[in-house]
PDB file with SEQRES, HELIX, SHEET and CRYST1 records, atoms N, CA, C and O in Angstrom:
SEQRES   1 A   86  MET ALA GLU LYS LYS GLY ASN PRO ALA PHE MET LYS PRO          
SEQRES   2 A   86  LEU GLN PRO ASP ALA ALA LEU GLY ALA ILE VAL GLY THR          
SEQRES   3 A   86  THR PRO LEU PRO ARG THR GLU VAL VAL LYS SER LEU TRP          
SEQRES   4 A   86  VAL TYR ILE LYS LYS ASN ASN LEU GLN ASP ALA LYS ASN          
SEQRES   5 A   86  LYS ARG ASN ILE ASN ALA ASP ASP LYS LEU LEU PRO VAL          
SEQRES   6 A   86  PHE GLY GLY LYS LYS GLN VAL SER MET PHE GLU MET THR          
SEQRES   7 A   86  LYS LEU VAL SER GLN HIS LEU LYS                              
HELIX    1 AA1 PRO A    8  MET A   11  1                                   4    
HELIX    2 AA2 ALA A   18  VAL A   24  1                                   7    
HELIX    3 AA3 ARG A   31  LYS A   44  1                                  14    
HELIX    4 AA4 MET A   74  SER A   82  1                                   9    
SHEET    1 AA1 2 PRO A  13  LEU A  14  0                                        
SHEET    2 AA1 2 LEU A  29  PRO A  30 -1                                        
SHEET    1 AA2 2 ASN A  55  ASN A  57  0                                        
SHEET    2 AA2 2 GLN A  71  SER A  73 -1                                        
CRYST1    1.000    1.000    1.000  90.00  90.00  90.00 P 1           1          
ATOM      1  N   MET A   1       0.839  -1.173   0.034  1.00  0.00           N  
ATOM      2  CA  MET A   1      -0.085  -0.039   0.014  1.00  0.00           C  
ATOM      3  C   MET A   1       0.896   1.307   0.034  1.00  0.00           C  
ATOM      4  O   MET A   1       1.813   1.464   0.840  1.00  0.00           O  
ATOM      5  N   ALA A   2       0.561   2.152  -0.907  1.00  0.00           N  
ATOM      6  CA  ALA A   2       1.365   3.412  -1.042  1.00  0.00           C  
ATOM      7  C   ALA A   2       1.184   4.332   0.198  1.00  0.00           C  
ATOM      8  O   ALA A   2       0.088   4.460   0.744  1.00  0.00           O  
ATOM      9  N   GLU A   3       2.337   4.983   0.630  1.00  0.00           N  
ATOM     10  CA  GLU A   3       2.168   5.938   1.714  1.00  0.00           C  
ATOM     11  C   GLU A   3       1.469   7.111   1.198  1.00  0.00           C  
ATOM     12  O   GLU A   3       1.593   7.499   0.036  1.00  0.00           O  
ATOM     13  N   LYS A   4       0.686   7.708   2.132  1.00  0.00           N  
ATOM     14  CA  LYS A   4      -0.030   8.916   1.649  1.00  0.00           C  
ATOM     15  C   LYS A   4       0.826  10.147   1.840  1.00  0.00           C  
ATOM     16  O   LYS A   4       1.322  10.386   2.941  1.00  0.00           O  
ATOM     17  N   LYS A   5       1.006  10.909   0.827  1.00  0.00           N  
ATOM     18  CA  LYS A   5       1.815  12.074   0.937  1.00  0.00           C  
ATOM     19  C   LYS A   5       0.919  13.352   1.050  1.00  0.00           C  
ATOM     20  O   LYS A   5      -0.192  13.400   0.522  1.00  0.00           O  
ATOM     21  N   GLY A   6       1.425  14.318   1.720  1.00  0.00           N  
ATOM     22  CA  GLY A   6       0.676  15.640   1.962  1.00  0.00           C  
ATOM     23  C   GLY A   6       0.563  16.204   0.621  1.00  0.00           C  
ATOM     24  O   GLY A   6       1.311  15.805  -0.271  1.00  0.00           O  
ATOM     25  N   ASN A   7      -0.405  17.194   0.391  1.00  0.00           N  
ATOM     26  CA  ASN A   7      -0.455  17.880  -0.922  1.00  0.00           C  
ATOM     27  C   ASN A   7       0.718  18.902  -0.927  1.00  0.00           C  
ATOM     28  O   ASN A   7       0.897  19.753  -0.056  1.00  0.00           O  
ATOM     29  N   PRO A   8       1.522  18.695  -2.069  1.00  0.00           N  
ATOM     30  CA  PRO A   8       2.667  19.520  -2.205  1.00  0.00           C  
ATOM     31  C   PRO A   8       2.321  21.106  -2.313  1.00  0.00           C  
ATOM     32  O   PRO A   8       3.101  21.964  -1.898  1.00  0.00           O  
ATOM     33  N   ALA A   9       1.155  21.382  -2.874  1.00  0.00           N  
ATOM     34  CA  ALA A   9       0.708  22.715  -2.921  1.00  0.00           C  
ATOM     35  C   ALA A   9       0.659  23.357  -1.464  1.00  0.00           C  
ATOM     36  O   ALA A   9       1.055  24.510  -1.295  1.00  0.00           O  
ATOM     37  N   PHE A  10       0.244  22.709  -0.583  1.00  0.00           N  
ATOM     38  CA  PHE A  10       0.116  23.103   0.859  1.00  0.00           C  
ATOM     39  C   PHE A  10       1.548  23.377   1.504  1.00  0.00           C  
ATOM     40  O   PHE A  10       1.735  24.225   2.376  1.00  0.00           O  
ATOM     41  N   MET A  11       2.490  22.589   0.988  1.00  0.00           N  
ATOM     42  CA  MET A  11       3.795  22.417   1.642  1.00  0.00           C  
ATOM     43  C   MET A  11       4.700  23.622   1.008  1.00  0.00           C  
ATOM     44  O   MET A  11       5.715  23.985   1.603  1.00  0.00           O  
ATOM     45  N   LYS A  12       4.348  24.150  -0.064  1.00  0.00           N  
ATOM     46  CA  LYS A  12       5.100  25.251  -0.796  1.00  0.00           C  
ATOM     47  C   LYS A  12       5.152  26.403   0.059  1.00  0.00           C  
ATOM     48  O   LYS A  12       4.104  26.912   0.459  1.00  0.00           O  
ATOM     49  N   PRO A  13       6.382  26.903   0.404  1.00  0.00           N  
ATOM     50  CA  PRO A  13       6.514  28.190   1.254  1.00  0.00           C  
ATOM     51  C   PRO A  13       5.955  29.372   0.443  1.00  0.00           C  
ATOM     52  O   PRO A  13       6.365  29.581  -0.699  1.00  0.00           O  
ATOM     53  N   LEU A  14       5.006  30.158   1.034  1.00  0.00           N  
ATOM     54  CA  LEU A  14       4.555  31.412   0.393  1.00  0.00           C  
ATOM     55  C   LEU A  14       4.880  32.532   1.157  1.00  0.00           C  
ATOM     56  O   LEU A  14       4.946  32.379   2.377  1.00  0.00           O  
ATOM     57  N   GLN A  15       5.123  33.771   0.610  1.00  0.00           N  
ATOM     58  CA  GLN A  15       5.390  35.047   1.241  1.00  0.00           C  
ATOM     59  C   GLN A  15       4.276  35.704   1.731  1.00  0.00           C  
ATOM     60  O   GLN A  15       3.419  36.117   0.950  1.00  0.00           O  
ATOM     61  N   PRO A  16       4.164  35.877   3.128  1.00  0.00           N  
ATOM     62  CA  PRO A  16       3.119  36.684   3.637  1.00  0.00           C  
ATOM     63  C   PRO A  16       3.407  38.254   3.279  1.00  0.00           C  
ATOM     64  O   PRO A  16       4.536  38.744   3.236  1.00  0.00           O  
ATOM     65  N   ASP A  17       2.229  38.932   3.037  1.00  0.00           N  
ATOM     66  CA  ASP A  17       2.383  40.219   2.837  1.00  0.00           C  
ATOM     67  C   ASP A  17       2.609  41.092   4.195  1.00  0.00           C  
ATOM     68  O   ASP A  17       2.733  40.481   5.257  1.00  0.00           O  
ATOM     69  N   ALA A  18       2.663  42.475   4.174  1.00  0.00           N  
ATOM     70  CA  ALA A  18       3.025  43.084   5.409  1.00  0.00           C  
ATOM     71  C   ALA A  18       2.036  43.005   6.473  1.00  0.00           C  
ATOM     72  O   ALA A  18       2.356  43.017   7.662  1.00  0.00           O  
ATOM     73  N   ALA A  19       0.747  42.919   6.024  1.00  0.00           N  
ATOM     74  CA  ALA A  19      -0.342  42.883   7.111  1.00  0.00           C  
ATOM     75  C   ALA A  19      -0.284  41.519   7.789  1.00  0.00           C  
ATOM     76  O   ALA A  19      -0.380  41.470   9.016  1.00  0.00           O  
ATOM     77  N   LEU A  20      -0.137  40.446   7.093  1.00  0.00           N  
ATOM     78  CA  LEU A  20      -0.067  39.078   7.586  1.00  0.00           C  
ATOM     79  C   LEU A  20       1.308  38.912   8.327  1.00  0.00           C  
ATOM     80  O   LEU A  20       1.402  38.350   9.418  1.00  0.00           O  
ATOM     81  N   GLY A  21       2.320  39.427   7.668  1.00  0.00           N  
ATOM     82  CA  GLY A  21       3.627  39.381   8.197  1.00  0.00           C  
ATOM     83  C   GLY A  21       3.811  39.951   9.588  1.00  0.00           C  
ATOM     84  O   GLY A  21       4.661  39.494  10.351  1.00  0.00           O  
ATOM     85  N   ALA A  22       3.007  40.952   9.911  1.00  0.00           N  
ATOM     86  CA  ALA A  22       3.095  41.408  11.207  1.00  0.00           C  
ATOM     87  C   ALA A  22       2.664  40.454  12.406  1.00  0.00           C  
ATOM     88  O   ALA A  22       2.977  40.629  13.583  1.00  0.00           O  
ATOM     89  N   ILE A  23       1.903  39.434  11.909  1.00  0.00           N  
ATOM     90  CA  ILE A  23       1.439  38.399  12.774  1.00  0.00           C  
ATOM     91  C   ILE A  23       2.237  37.123  12.765  1.00  0.00           C  
ATOM     92  O   ILE A  23       2.560  36.624  13.843  1.00  0.00           O  
ATOM     93  N   VAL A  24       2.589  36.543  11.594  1.00  0.00           N  
ATOM     94  CA  VAL A  24       3.272  35.263  11.476  1.00  0.00           C  
ATOM     95  C   VAL A  24       4.693  35.436  11.095  1.00  0.00           C  
ATOM     96  O   VAL A  24       5.391  34.430  10.973  1.00  0.00           O  
ATOM     97  N   GLY A  25       5.193  36.631  10.894  1.00  0.00           N  
ATOM     98  CA  GLY A  25       6.552  36.878  10.475  1.00  0.00           C  
ATOM     99  C   GLY A  25       6.709  37.048   8.944  1.00  0.00           C  
ATOM    100  O   GLY A  25       5.801  36.740   8.171  1.00  0.00           O  
ATOM    101  N   THR A  26       7.828  37.521   8.561  1.00  0.00           N  
ATOM    102  CA  THR A  26       8.081  37.895   7.177  1.00  0.00           C  
ATOM    103  C   THR A  26       8.693  37.012   6.345  1.00  0.00           C  
ATOM    104  O   THR A  26       8.855  37.272   5.153  1.00  0.00           O  
ATOM    105  N   THR A  27       9.096  35.864   6.909  1.00  0.00           N  
ATOM    106  CA  THR A  27       9.763  34.685   6.091  1.00  0.00           C  
ATOM    107  C   THR A  27       8.714  33.859   5.412  1.00  0.00           C  
ATOM    108  O   THR A  27       7.627  33.731   5.977  1.00  0.00           O  
ATOM    109  N   PRO A  28       8.945  33.254   4.189  1.00  0.00           N  
ATOM    110  CA  PRO A  28       8.033  32.472   3.553  1.00  0.00           C  
ATOM    111  C   PRO A  28       7.756  31.281   4.295  1.00  0.00           C  
ATOM    112  O   PRO A  28       8.719  30.670   4.757  1.00  0.00           O  
ATOM    113  N   LEU A  29       6.514  30.820   4.498  1.00  0.00           N  
ATOM    114  CA  LEU A  29       6.056  29.609   5.181  1.00  0.00           C  
ATOM    115  C   LEU A  29       5.107  28.958   4.356  1.00  0.00           C  
ATOM    116  O   LEU A  29       4.433  29.581   3.535  1.00  0.00           O  
ATOM    117  N   PRO A  30       5.006  27.541   4.558  1.00  0.00           N  
ATOM    118  CA  PRO A  30       3.977  26.810   3.977  1.00  0.00           C  
ATOM    119  C   PRO A  30       2.628  27.269   4.656  1.00  0.00           C  
ATOM    120  O   PRO A  30       2.563  27.649   5.825  1.00  0.00           O  
ATOM    121  N   ARG A  31       1.564  27.190   3.793  1.00  0.00           N  
ATOM    122  CA  ARG A  31       0.176  27.585   4.239  1.00  0.00           C  
ATOM    123  C   ARG A  31      -0.216  26.950   5.544  1.00  0.00           C  
ATOM    124  O   ARG A  31      -0.878  27.589   6.362  1.00  0.00           O  
ATOM    125  N   THR A  32       0.186  25.669   5.775  1.00  0.00           N  
ATOM    126  CA  THR A  32      -0.142  25.003   6.941  1.00  0.00           C  
ATOM    127  C   THR A  32       0.450  25.719   8.214  1.00  0.00           C  
ATOM    128  O   THR A  32      -0.178  25.867   9.263  1.00  0.00           O  
ATOM    129  N   GLU A  33       1.717  26.137   7.993  1.00  0.00           N  
ATOM    130  CA  GLU A  33       2.444  26.802   9.201  1.00  0.00           C  
ATOM    131  C   GLU A  33       1.879  28.143   9.409  1.00  0.00           C  
ATOM    132  O   GLU A  33       1.901  28.619  10.544  1.00  0.00           O  
ATOM    133  N   VAL A  34       1.338  28.845   8.356  1.00  0.00           N  
ATOM    134  CA  VAL A  34       0.776  30.315   8.436  1.00  0.00           C  
ATOM    135  C   VAL A  34      -0.500  30.050   9.377  1.00  0.00           C  
ATOM    136  O   VAL A  34      -0.663  30.765  10.366  1.00  0.00           O  
ATOM    137  N   VAL A  35      -1.360  29.073   9.083  1.00  0.00           N  
ATOM    138  CA  VAL A  35      -2.486  28.885   9.816  1.00  0.00           C  
ATOM    139  C   VAL A  35      -2.205  28.593  11.181  1.00  0.00           C  
ATOM    140  O   VAL A  35      -2.792  29.205  12.073  1.00  0.00           O  
ATOM    141  N   LYS A  36      -1.298  27.650  11.441  1.00  0.00           N  
ATOM    142  CA  LYS A  36      -0.853  27.318  12.884  1.00  0.00           C  
ATOM    143  C   LYS A  36      -0.366  28.556  13.547  1.00  0.00           C  
ATOM    144  O   LYS A  36      -0.819  28.873  14.647  1.00  0.00           O  
ATOM    145  N   SER A  37       0.537  29.277  12.935  1.00  0.00           N  
ATOM    146  CA  SER A  37       0.914  30.616  13.610  1.00  0.00           C  
ATOM    147  C   SER A  37      -0.225  31.458  13.954  1.00  0.00           C  
ATOM    148  O   SER A  37      -0.298  31.973  15.070  1.00  0.00           O  
ATOM    149  N   LEU A  38      -1.065  31.618  13.116  1.00  0.00           N  
ATOM    150  CA  LEU A  38      -2.336  32.423  13.242  1.00  0.00           C  
ATOM    151  C   LEU A  38      -3.096  32.050  14.588  1.00  0.00           C  
ATOM    152  O   LEU A  38      -3.498  32.877  15.406  1.00  0.00           O  
ATOM    153  N   TRP A  39      -3.228  30.667  14.685  1.00  0.00           N  
ATOM    154  CA  TRP A  39      -3.952  30.125  15.804  1.00  0.00           C  
ATOM    155  C   TRP A  39      -3.334  30.338  17.052  1.00  0.00           C  
ATOM    156  O   TRP A  39      -3.981  30.602  18.066  1.00  0.00           O  
ATOM    157  N   VAL A  40      -1.964  30.222  17.015  1.00  0.00           N  
ATOM    158  CA  VAL A  40      -1.082  30.595  18.184  1.00  0.00           C  
ATOM    159  C   VAL A  40      -1.494  32.099  18.682  1.00  0.00           C  
ATOM    160  O   VAL A  40      -1.748  32.405  19.847  1.00  0.00           O  
ATOM    161  N   TYR A  41      -1.505  32.912  17.625  1.00  0.00           N  
ATOM    162  CA  TYR A  41      -1.737  34.362  17.881  1.00  0.00           C  
ATOM    163  C   TYR A  41      -3.081  34.537  18.481  1.00  0.00           C  
ATOM    164  O   TYR A  41      -3.243  35.165  19.527  1.00  0.00           O  
ATOM    165  N   ILE A  42      -4.031  33.989  17.828  1.00  0.00           N  
ATOM    166  CA  ILE A  42      -5.503  34.101  18.261  1.00  0.00           C  
ATOM    167  C   ILE A  42      -5.743  33.601  19.685  1.00  0.00           C  
ATOM    168  O   ILE A  42      -6.400  34.264  20.488  1.00  0.00           O  
ATOM    169  N   LYS A  43      -5.183  32.383  19.991  1.00  0.00           N  
ATOM    170  CA  LYS A  43      -5.244  31.885  21.389  1.00  0.00           C  
ATOM    171  C   LYS A  43      -4.534  32.797  22.305  1.00  0.00           C  
ATOM    172  O   LYS A  43      -5.122  33.166  23.322  1.00  0.00           O  
ATOM    173  N   LYS A  44      -3.318  33.208  22.055  1.00  0.00           N  
ATOM    174  CA  LYS A  44      -2.547  34.049  22.953  1.00  0.00           C  
ATOM    175  C   LYS A  44      -3.147  35.330  23.318  1.00  0.00           C  
ATOM    176  O   LYS A  44      -2.954  35.884  24.400  1.00  0.00           O  
ATOM    177  N   ASN A  45      -3.958  35.828  22.274  1.00  0.00           N  
ATOM    178  CA  ASN A  45      -4.608  37.149  22.583  1.00  0.00           C  
ATOM    179  C   ASN A  45      -6.014  37.132  22.750  1.00  0.00           C  
ATOM    180  O   ASN A  45      -6.718  38.140  22.686  1.00  0.00           O  
ATOM    181  N   ASN A  46      -6.486  35.799  23.000  1.00  0.00           N  
ATOM    182  CA  ASN A  46      -7.793  35.591  23.429  1.00  0.00           C  
ATOM    183  C   ASN A  46      -8.802  36.083  22.466  1.00  0.00           C  
ATOM    184  O   ASN A  46      -9.756  36.749  22.870  1.00  0.00           O  
ATOM    185  N   LEU A  47      -8.649  35.796  21.224  1.00  0.00           N  
ATOM    186  CA  LEU A  47      -9.600  36.485  20.155  1.00  0.00           C  
ATOM    187  C   LEU A  47     -10.644  35.609  19.558  1.00  0.00           C  
ATOM    188  O   LEU A  47     -11.312  35.967  18.588  1.00  0.00           O  
ATOM    189  N   GLN A  48     -10.796  34.296  20.229  1.00  0.00           N  
ATOM    190  CA  GLN A  48     -11.973  33.514  19.772  1.00  0.00           C  
ATOM    191  C   GLN A  48     -13.143  34.019  20.462  1.00  0.00           C  
ATOM    192  O   GLN A  48     -13.065  34.399  21.630  1.00  0.00           O  
ATOM    193  N   ASP A  49     -14.279  34.044  19.766  1.00  0.00           N  
ATOM    194  CA  ASP A  49     -15.534  34.639  20.198  1.00  0.00           C  
ATOM    195  C   ASP A  49     -15.917  33.634  21.494  1.00  0.00           C  
ATOM    196  O   ASP A  49     -15.847  32.415  21.337  1.00  0.00           O  
ATOM    197  N   ALA A  50     -16.289  34.161  22.668  1.00  0.00           N  
ATOM    198  CA  ALA A  50     -16.626  33.426  23.849  1.00  0.00           C  
ATOM    199  C   ALA A  50     -17.952  32.570  23.588  1.00  0.00           C  
ATOM    200  O   ALA A  50     -18.057  31.422  24.021  1.00  0.00           O  
ATOM    201  N   LYS A  51     -18.832  33.126  22.940  1.00  0.00           N  
ATOM    202  CA  LYS A  51     -20.156  32.509  22.589  1.00  0.00           C  
ATOM    203  C   LYS A  51     -20.022  31.357  21.561  1.00  0.00           C  
ATOM    204  O   LYS A  51     -20.482  30.237  21.784  1.00  0.00           O  
ATOM    205  N   ASN A  52     -19.387  31.683  20.453  1.00  0.00           N  
ATOM    206  CA  ASN A  52     -19.222  30.872  19.327  1.00  0.00           C  
ATOM    207  C   ASN A  52     -17.786  30.830  18.912  1.00  0.00           C  
ATOM    208  O   ASN A  52     -17.212  31.698  18.254  1.00  0.00           O  
ATOM    209  N   LYS A  53     -17.224  29.618  19.418  1.00  0.00           N  
ATOM    210  CA  LYS A  53     -15.765  29.426  19.192  1.00  0.00           C  
ATOM    211  C   LYS A  53     -15.329  29.458  17.774  1.00  0.00           C  
ATOM    212  O   LYS A  53     -14.161  29.730  17.494  1.00  0.00           O  
ATOM    213  N   ARG A  54     -16.185  29.203  16.901  1.00  0.00           N  
ATOM    214  CA  ARG A  54     -15.919  29.221  15.410  1.00  0.00           C  
ATOM    215  C   ARG A  54     -15.695  30.582  14.933  1.00  0.00           C  
ATOM    216  O   ARG A  54     -15.255  30.666  13.786  1.00  0.00           O  
ATOM    217  N   ASN A  55     -15.894  31.603  15.536  1.00  0.00           N  
ATOM    218  CA  ASN A  55     -15.769  32.972  15.175  1.00  0.00           C  
ATOM    219  C   ASN A  55     -14.447  33.528  15.751  1.00  0.00           C  
ATOM    220  O   ASN A  55     -14.046  33.136  16.847  1.00  0.00           O  
ATOM    221  N   ILE A  56     -13.841  34.339  15.100  1.00  0.00           N  
ATOM    222  CA  ILE A  56     -12.451  34.912  15.403  1.00  0.00           C  
ATOM    223  C   ILE A  56     -12.869  36.594  15.528  1.00  0.00           C  
ATOM    224  O   ILE A  56     -13.496  37.151  14.627  1.00  0.00           O  
ATOM    225  N   ASN A  57     -12.479  37.223  16.630  1.00  0.00           N  
ATOM    226  CA  ASN A  57     -12.533  38.562  16.717  1.00  0.00           C  
ATOM    227  C   ASN A  57     -11.267  39.246  16.268  1.00  0.00           C  
ATOM    228  O   ASN A  57     -10.174  38.890  16.709  1.00  0.00           O  
ATOM    229  N   ALA A  58     -11.401  40.218  15.402  1.00  0.00           N  
ATOM    230  CA  ALA A  58     -10.162  40.925  14.955  1.00  0.00           C  
ATOM    231  C   ALA A  58      -9.679  41.979  15.862  1.00  0.00           C  
ATOM    232  O   ALA A  58     -10.425  42.863  16.283  1.00  0.00           O  
ATOM    233  N   ASP A  59      -8.386  41.881  16.173  1.00  0.00           N  
ATOM    234  CA  ASP A  59      -7.725  42.986  16.918  1.00  0.00           C  
ATOM    235  C   ASP A  59      -6.988  43.970  15.900  1.00  0.00           C  
ATOM    236  O   ASP A  59      -7.107  43.707  14.703  1.00  0.00           O  
ATOM    237  N   ASP A  60      -6.341  44.930  16.226  1.00  0.00           N  
ATOM    238  CA  ASP A  60      -5.746  45.922  15.213  1.00  0.00           C  
ATOM    239  C   ASP A  60      -4.847  45.249  14.290  1.00  0.00           C  
ATOM    240  O   ASP A  60      -4.777  45.714  13.152  1.00  0.00           O  
ATOM    241  N   LYS A  61      -4.133  44.210  14.598  1.00  0.00           N  
ATOM    242  CA  LYS A  61      -3.313  43.472  13.676  1.00  0.00           C  
ATOM    243  C   LYS A  61      -3.986  42.720  12.656  1.00  0.00           C  
ATOM    244  O   LYS A  61      -3.654  42.769  11.472  1.00  0.00           O  
ATOM    245  N   LEU A  62      -5.068  41.921  13.171  1.00  0.00           N  
ATOM    246  CA  LEU A  62      -5.881  41.015  12.275  1.00  0.00           C  
ATOM    247  C   LEU A  62      -6.898  41.909  11.424  1.00  0.00           C  
ATOM    248  O   LEU A  62      -7.291  41.411  10.369  1.00  0.00           O  
ATOM    249  N   LEU A  63      -7.338  43.108  11.758  1.00  0.00           N  
ATOM    250  CA  LEU A  63      -8.244  43.845  10.967  1.00  0.00           C  
ATOM    251  C   LEU A  63      -7.975  43.838   9.535  1.00  0.00           C  
ATOM    252  O   LEU A  63      -8.836  43.470   8.736  1.00  0.00           O  
ATOM    253  N   PRO A  64      -6.620  44.295   9.117  1.00  0.00           N  
ATOM    254  CA  PRO A  64      -6.292  44.417   7.677  1.00  0.00           C  
ATOM    255  C   PRO A  64      -6.292  43.026   6.983  1.00  0.00           C  
ATOM    256  O   PRO A  64      -6.576  42.894   5.792  1.00  0.00           O  
ATOM    257  N   VAL A  65      -5.968  42.039   7.768  1.00  0.00           N  
ATOM    258  CA  VAL A  65      -5.853  40.663   7.225  1.00  0.00           C  
ATOM    259  C   VAL A  65      -7.368  40.152   6.954  1.00  0.00           C  
ATOM    260  O   VAL A  65      -7.629  39.442   5.983  1.00  0.00           O  
ATOM    261  N   PHE A  66      -8.144  40.486   7.702  1.00  0.00           N  
ATOM    262  CA  PHE A  66      -9.598  40.025   7.463  1.00  0.00           C  
ATOM    263  C   PHE A  66     -10.450  41.008   6.677  1.00  0.00           C  
ATOM    264  O   PHE A  66     -11.681  40.989   6.683  1.00  0.00           O  
ATOM    265  N   GLY A  67      -9.695  41.872   5.998  1.00  0.00           N  
ATOM    266  CA  GLY A  67     -10.377  42.862   5.018  1.00  0.00           C  
ATOM    267  C   GLY A  67     -11.324  43.900   5.718  1.00  0.00           C  
ATOM    268  O   GLY A  67     -12.339  44.345   5.183  1.00  0.00           O  
ATOM    269  N   GLY A  68     -10.889  44.232   6.955  1.00  0.00           N  
ATOM    270  CA  GLY A  68     -11.510  45.238   7.735  1.00  0.00           C  
ATOM    271  C   GLY A  68     -12.742  44.675   8.495  1.00  0.00           C  
ATOM    272  O   GLY A  68     -13.472  45.437   9.129  1.00  0.00           O  
ATOM    273  N   LYS A  69     -12.957  43.417   8.434  1.00  0.00           N  
ATOM    274  CA  LYS A  69     -14.162  42.874   9.246  1.00  0.00           C  
ATOM    275  C   LYS A  69     -13.722  42.577  10.711  1.00  0.00           C  
ATOM    276  O   LYS A  69     -12.665  42.037  11.039  1.00  0.00           O  
ATOM    277  N   LYS A  70     -14.743  43.033  11.562  1.00  0.00           N  
ATOM    278  CA  LYS A  70     -14.485  42.882  13.050  1.00  0.00           C  
ATOM    279  C   LYS A  70     -14.472  41.426  13.453  1.00  0.00           C  
ATOM    280  O   LYS A  70     -13.781  41.018  14.386  1.00  0.00           O  
ATOM    281  N   GLN A  71     -15.234  40.680  12.744  1.00  0.00           N  
ATOM    282  CA  GLN A  71     -15.324  39.210  13.099  1.00  0.00           C  
ATOM    283  C   GLN A  71     -15.545  38.301  11.846  1.00  0.00           C  
ATOM    284  O   GLN A  71     -16.331  38.626  10.955  1.00  0.00           O  
ATOM    285  N   VAL A  72     -14.875  37.245  11.821  1.00  0.00           N  
ATOM    286  CA  VAL A  72     -14.903  36.285  10.700  1.00  0.00           C  
ATOM    287  C   VAL A  72     -14.998  34.913  11.276  1.00  0.00           C  
ATOM    288  O   VAL A  72     -14.531  34.682  12.391  1.00  0.00           O  
ATOM    289  N   SER A  73     -15.632  33.915  10.500  1.00  0.00           N  
ATOM    290  CA  SER A  73     -15.695  32.444  10.898  1.00  0.00           C  
ATOM    291  C   SER A  73     -14.214  31.946  10.640  1.00  0.00           C  
ATOM    292  O   SER A  73     -13.408  32.592   9.970  1.00  0.00           O  
ATOM    293  N   MET A  74     -13.937  30.727  11.243  1.00  0.00           N  
ATOM    294  CA  MET A  74     -12.538  30.194  11.027  1.00  0.00           C  
ATOM    295  C   MET A  74     -12.499  29.771   9.536  1.00  0.00           C  
ATOM    296  O   MET A  74     -11.393  29.788   8.996  1.00  0.00           O  
ATOM    297  N   PHE A  75     -13.465  29.434   8.883  1.00  0.00           N  
ATOM    298  CA  PHE A  75     -13.522  29.063   7.513  1.00  0.00           C  
ATOM    299  C   PHE A  75     -13.258  30.186   6.607  1.00  0.00           C  
ATOM    300  O   PHE A  75     -12.493  30.107   5.647  1.00  0.00           O  
ATOM    301  N   GLU A  76     -13.968  31.316   6.969  1.00  0.00           N  
ATOM    302  CA  GLU A  76     -13.766  32.491   6.251  1.00  0.00           C  
ATOM    303  C   GLU A  76     -12.295  33.082   6.409  1.00  0.00           C  
ATOM    304  O   GLU A  76     -11.686  33.667   5.514  1.00  0.00           O  
ATOM    305  N   MET A  77     -11.855  32.849   7.615  1.00  0.00           N  
ATOM    306  CA  MET A  77     -10.389  33.318   7.912  1.00  0.00           C  
ATOM    307  C   MET A  77      -9.389  32.629   6.889  1.00  0.00           C  
ATOM    308  O   MET A  77      -8.598  33.336   6.265  1.00  0.00           O  
ATOM    309  N   THR A  78      -9.418  31.327   6.724  1.00  0.00           N  
ATOM    310  CA  THR A  78      -8.539  30.697   5.814  1.00  0.00           C  
ATOM    311  C   THR A  78      -8.588  31.202   4.326  1.00  0.00           C  
ATOM    312  O   THR A  78      -7.587  31.194   3.609  1.00  0.00           O  
ATOM    313  N   LYS A  79      -9.787  31.630   3.925  1.00  0.00           N  
ATOM    314  CA  LYS A  79      -9.878  32.194   2.568  1.00  0.00           C  
ATOM    315  C   LYS A  79      -9.340  33.559   2.575  1.00  0.00           C  
ATOM    316  O   LYS A  79      -8.665  33.891   1.601  1.00  0.00           O  
ATOM    317  N   LEU A  80      -9.533  34.400   3.521  1.00  0.00           N  
ATOM    318  CA  LEU A  80      -8.970  35.844   3.621  1.00  0.00           C  
ATOM    319  C   LEU A  80      -7.542  35.712   3.755  1.00  0.00           C  
ATOM    320  O   LEU A  80      -6.819  36.455   3.093  1.00  0.00           O  
ATOM    321  N   VAL A  81      -7.025  34.810   4.575  1.00  0.00           N  
ATOM    322  CA  VAL A  81      -5.499  34.672   4.765  1.00  0.00           C  
ATOM    323  C   VAL A  81      -4.746  34.387   3.406  1.00  0.00           C  
ATOM    324  O   VAL A  81      -3.606  34.802   3.193  1.00  0.00           O  
ATOM    325  N   SER A  82      -5.461  33.665   2.532  1.00  0.00           N  
ATOM    326  CA  SER A  82      -4.886  33.217   1.138  1.00  0.00           C  
ATOM    327  C   SER A  82      -4.563  34.374   0.381  1.00  0.00           C  
ATOM    328  O   SER A  82      -3.623  34.328  -0.413  1.00  0.00           O  
ATOM    329  N   GLN A  83      -5.310  35.522   0.553  1.00  0.00           N  
ATOM    330  CA  GLN A  83      -5.290  36.653  -0.254  1.00  0.00           C  
ATOM    331  C   GLN A  83      -3.977  37.469   0.171  1.00  0.00           C  
ATOM    332  O   GLN A  83      -3.547  38.386  -0.530  1.00  0.00           O  
ATOM    333  N   HIS A  84      -3.389  37.080   1.336  1.00  0.00           N  
ATOM    334  CA  HIS A  84      -2.286  37.770   1.883  1.00  0.00           C  
ATOM    335  C   HIS A  84      -1.007  36.858   1.698  1.00  0.00           C  
ATOM    336  O   HIS A  84      -0.011  37.135   2.365  1.00  0.00           O  
ATOM    337  N   LEU A  85      -0.985  35.919   0.937  1.00  0.00           N  
ATOM    338  CA  LEU A  85       0.199  34.987   0.604  1.00  0.00           C  
ATOM    339  C   LEU A  85       0.434  35.056  -0.913  1.00  0.00           C  
ATOM    340  O   LEU A  85      -0.490  35.064  -1.727  1.00  0.00           O  
ATOM    341  N   LYS A  86       1.725  35.103  -1.230  1.00  0.00           N  
ATOM    342  CA  LYS A  86       2.125  35.162  -2.631  1.00  0.00           C  
ATOM    343  C   LYS A  86       3.001  34.041  -2.985  1.00  0.00           C  
ATOM    344  O   LYS A  86       3.435  33.934  -4.132  1.00  0.00           O  
TER     345      LYS A  86                                                      
END                                                                             
């Protein structure tokens, strides 16, 4: 049985723009690491919505990443983050 490999597109390091770089750093990272770093930041700054844990509340650093939205769902977050990676 063949060993399951991760999707190479997800493993390719991408360059965060300035807004996202302020949170995850400015070195190129695979998409998976960018999302992991974002979650570390969200948890450290207590930005998960208390009532609905699937929602993330934006602080000053996340606001530009979230396109100016005060709150996004975790699914919407991954879509918005993609726009900040090259």
